[in-house]
C-alpha positions in Angstrom: 0.0 0.0 0.0 1.5 3.3 -1.1 1.9 6.3 1.3 -0.2 8.4 -1.1 -3.0 5.9 -1.1 -2.9 5.6 2.7 -3.0 9.4 3.1 -5.9 9.8 0.7 -7.8 7.0 2.4 -7.1 8.1 6.0 -7.3 11.9 5.5 -10.3 12.9 3.5 -9.8 16.6 3.6 -11.8 18.8 1.2 -9.8 19.7 -1.9 -10.3 23.3 -0.9 -8.2 22.8 2.3 -4.5 23.0 2.4 -3.5 21.7 5.9 -0.1 22.5 7.4 0.4 20.4 10.5 1.7 22.5 13.4 1.4 19.8 16.1 -1.8 21.2 17.6 -5.3 20.4 16.5 -5.3 18.3 13.4 -7.7 16.4 11.2 -8.4 12.9 12.4 -7.6 9.8 10.4 -10.7 8.1 8.9 -10.2 5.1 11.2 -10.5 7.5 14.2 -13.6 9.1 12.8 -15.2 5.7 12.3 -14.3 4.5 15.8 -15.6 7.6 17.5 -18.8 7.6 15.4 -19.4 3.9 16.1 -18.8 4.4 19.8 -21.2 7.4 19.9 -23.9 5.4 18.1 -23.4 2.5 20.5 -23.5 4.7 23.5 -26.5 6.7 22.2 -28.5 3.4 21.6 -27.4 1.4 24.6 -25.9 3.7 27.1 -23.2 2.2 29.3 -24.6 -1.3 29.0 -21.4 -2.5 27.4 -19.1 -0.7 29.8 -17.2 -4.0 30.6 -16.5 -4.4 26.9 -15.1 -0.9 26.7 -12.7 -1.8 29.5 -11.7 -4.9 27.6 -10.9 -2.8 24.5 -8.9 -0.4 26.6 -6.9 -3.3 28.2 -6.2 -4.7 24.8 -4.9 -1.3 23.7 -2.7 -1.0 26.7 -1.2 -4.5 26.0 -0.5 -3.5 22.4 1.1 -0.3 23.5 3.2 -2.1 26.2 4.8 -4.1 23.4 5.2 -1.1 21.1 7.0 1.1 23.7 8.7 -1.8 25.6 7.4 -1.3 29.1 7.2 -4.0 31.8 3.5 -3.6 32.5 0.5 -2.1 30.9 -0.1 -0.4 34.3 2.7 2.0 33.3 0.6 3.4 30.5 -1.7 6.3 31.0 -4.3 7.1 28.3 -5.0 10.8 28.4 -6.7 13.3 26.1 -3.7 15.2 25.0 -0.1 16.3 25.8 -1.2 19.2 27.9 -3.3 17.0 30.2 -0.4 14.4 30.4 2.1 17.1 31.4 -0.4 18.4 34.0 -0.7 14.9 35.5 3.0 14.5 35.7 3.5 18.0 37.2 0.8 17.4 39.9 2.5 14.0 40.7 5.7 15.7 41.7 6.4 16.9 45.2 7.2 20.6 44.7 9.0 22.6 47.3 9.4 26.3 47.7 12.4 27.4 45.7 12.3 24.6 43.2 13.3 25.6 39.7 11.6 24.5 36.5 13.9 24.5 33.4 12.3 24.3 30.0 13.3 24.8 26.4 12.6 28.2 24.7 11.2 26.0 21.9 8.4 24.5 23.9 4.9 24.3 22.4 2.9 27.3 23.7 0.1 25.4 25.5 2.7 23.4 27.4 
């Protein structure tokens, strides 16, 4: 499968749109659109009836990610909404003391 075919299949942007990715909000791949749409339809029709199945899907994802990123346990993986939320979770998990210094790059993404 060629990269051009994959891009055309996964990103169905209007021909009138020229998208320049800047690592912020981006168009979703088609598989994400489909998954979110299917989840919304299921939830709208059945509510949380299949909640245990949702947990099973999440567990499967964590196991696949464990292998992908080479961690010992899927418990080491946090699934969060975005980078800003993840950085906030980490920052709130540290024990800060008066006088602590935070050193960051001057090239950091603005919302971080």
